[in-house]
N, C-alpha and C positions, 0 to 999 in steps of 0.2 A: 504494500500500500504506500502511496505517495501522498503526503499532506503539504500543501502550499498555502501559507497563510499571509495575506497582506504583503505580498512580495512586489518590490519595485526594483528597477535597475536604471541608473542614470549614467550615461557616458559623457565624457568631456565636461562634466560639471553642470550641464544644462539639459542635454537631450535625454528625455525619459523614454527609453525603449520599451520598458514594461512598467505598467502603472497600476500598482495596488491590486494585484490579482490573487484570488484564492481559488484553489481547486482541490478536490479529493479524488485521487485515482484509486478506485476500489479493487480489492482482490476478486478474482473470478470474472473479470470483465476486460474487454478490449475497449479502450478509449481512443477515439480519433481526435487529433489536434489539428484544426484546419484554420486557414486564414490567408489573406493575400500575401504576396511577397513583401517583406519588411514589416510584417504585422507584429513580430515579436516571438514567433514560434521557436526559432533556433536559439535565440537569447534565453528563453525560458528553459529549454532543454539543457543548455550549457550551465545554467544556474543549478538545475536539479543535479547535474553530474559533478558540480564543483569546479568546472572550468572557469566560470564567472562567479564572483561572490555577490549576493544580493546587496543592493544599497540599503534596502529596508526589508523587513519581514523574515519569515522562518520557513525552512524546507526540511522535512523529515522523510526518511525512507525506511519503512518497517520500524519506525520509532527512533531511528538514529538521525541526529541533526547533521546535515552535510557539512556545516562549518565547524561545529564543536566536536563531532565524532567522524571525521572524514574517512578514516580507514574502514571503520565498521560500516558506514553508510555505503561506501563504494563497493564493499563486498556483496551488497544486496542486489546490485543491478548489472545488466549487460547493456552496453551502449553502442549503437551503430550511428556514427556521425554522418553529416551530410556529404562528406567526401571520403571515398575509399582509398585515396592516394597516400598510403603510409607504408613504412617499412619496405620500400620497393626493392631493395637489394637482397632481401631475404627470400628464400624459397617458401612456398606456401606452408609446407610441413614445419619448417623452422619457425615461422611466425606462430603457428598454432602451438608448438611446443613451448615457445617463449611465453605465450599467454597462459598455457597450462602450468608452467613453473611459477608465474606470478601469483596465480590463485591456488597453488598447491594441489592441483588435480593429479591424482595418482596415475602412474603409467598405464595400468590396466584400464582405468576409467576413461582416460583421455583417448586411448586407442579405440575403445568401443564407440565413444561419442564421435570421434573424427571419422571413423569408418561409416557410421550411420549418416552423418551429415554430408559426407562426400558422396555417398550413394544418392541421397535425396537431391543434392544440388549438382549431380553429374560432374564432380570435381576429382574423381579418383586418379585420373591420368595426369592431372595438372599439379598435384601437390609437390612434386619434385622439381617443378619449374620455378624460376624467380618471379616474384610478383610484378616486377616491371615489364615482364613479357605478357602479362595478362591483359585481356580486354577490360573495358570499364565494368562490364557485367560480371566478369570473373573476379575482379578486385572486390566488387560489392559482395559477392558470395563468400570470399575468404574472410572479409571483415565481419560478416554476419556469423560465420562459423566460430571465429575467435570470440565474439561477444557472448555467444551462448555456451561456450565450452565448459564454464564452471557451473552450469546449471543454475543461473541466478533466478530468484523468484520474480524479480521485476525486470521487464524488458522496456528499454527506451530506444525507440527507433526513429531516426530523422530521415524522412523520405526513403524508407528501406527498399521500396519496389523499383526505384529509379535504375534503369539499365538492366534489370533482370529480364531474361527471356521468359516466355509464358510458362514453361514448366517450372522454372525456379520460383517465379512469382506465385504460382499455385501452391507449391510446396511450402513457401514461407507463410502464406496465408493459412494453410492447414496447420502449420506448427504454432502459429499465433493462437488459433482457436483451441488447439489441444492444450496449450500452456494455460490459457484462461480457464478452460474447463477443469483443469486440475487444481483450481483455486488460486492461481497466480494472477499478476496484473501485467497488462500491456498498455503502454502509451506510445502512440506513433503519430507522427505528422505526415500529412499527405495533401497534395493538391488535387488528387483524383477523387472527386466527390462520389463517383459510382462505387469506388472501393470502400469508402467510409460508409456508404448507405448499405452495402451488402455485408460488411464485416463487423461493424462496430456495435457494441451494446450501448455506448453513450458517446457523445461528441462534445468537445469544447471548441467554440469559435472565438478567435482572438482577432481584434481589429484595432490598429493604431495603438497597440500596447495594452488594450483593455479586453477583458473577457466580456463578450456581448451575449453569449448564450452558453449554457452547459446543461446537459440532460439527454434524454433519449430523442431519437429522430422522430418517433411517433408524437411526442409532446411538441416538438418543434413544428411538425407539419400540421398539428391540430390548431396552431395559432394562425395558420394561413388557409387559403382555399385548398380543398382536397385536390384540385386540378393543378396546383402549383408544383413544379419540379423542385428537387433539392437545389439545383443550380440557380433557379430563379429566386428561391428563398435566400440562398447564400448571398447572391448579388444584392438583394434588397437590404439584408442585414449589414453588409459591409460597404455599402455605397457611401 
């Protein structure tokens, strides 16, 4: 579970990128985080993960404060950032073993998990190649595999479907649903409203740094004409 209470982030002394937001990302659910470019989605995710420190407010992950208890809090989640271009000189398997070492995943457990994810993402033959030789989609897959290797209860995914081929995108969506059904939490940002509509239990819409809606899609649609598409509702809320 993620608890965000009255969180703001100010850059350069004056620019308020995130403005007094509060959210509860509950266990057993997939929560979609949607909003226009520059709305504050990535800034919020980077505050949750400790990359940015909130100017105001408090963030806890499974009860651990990300600022006061950073190590314990970071052990709770797996994070897929908005760019997969990292550790490019390592081979895929070297990167995964590096992550396994950081999180103290046993050799037996990591071998099992790597084999399972490599099968699901069709990465078995690529693990011994360097990441800088991967396509964008393959880099996205290896970063996802690394984020999930220590079996975190909280998944934080920033545009995770970008660049994935249809099979990999399907597998990741299946894994997200399996994870939530097992009583865990998933928070992911997306620009693809159709994905949010089909996959999410709840959504949070952010616009100009403020949360303008949080709840179920059914409740959101109930506020508008039954004939309105999610796209039209989104455009109306964020105009």
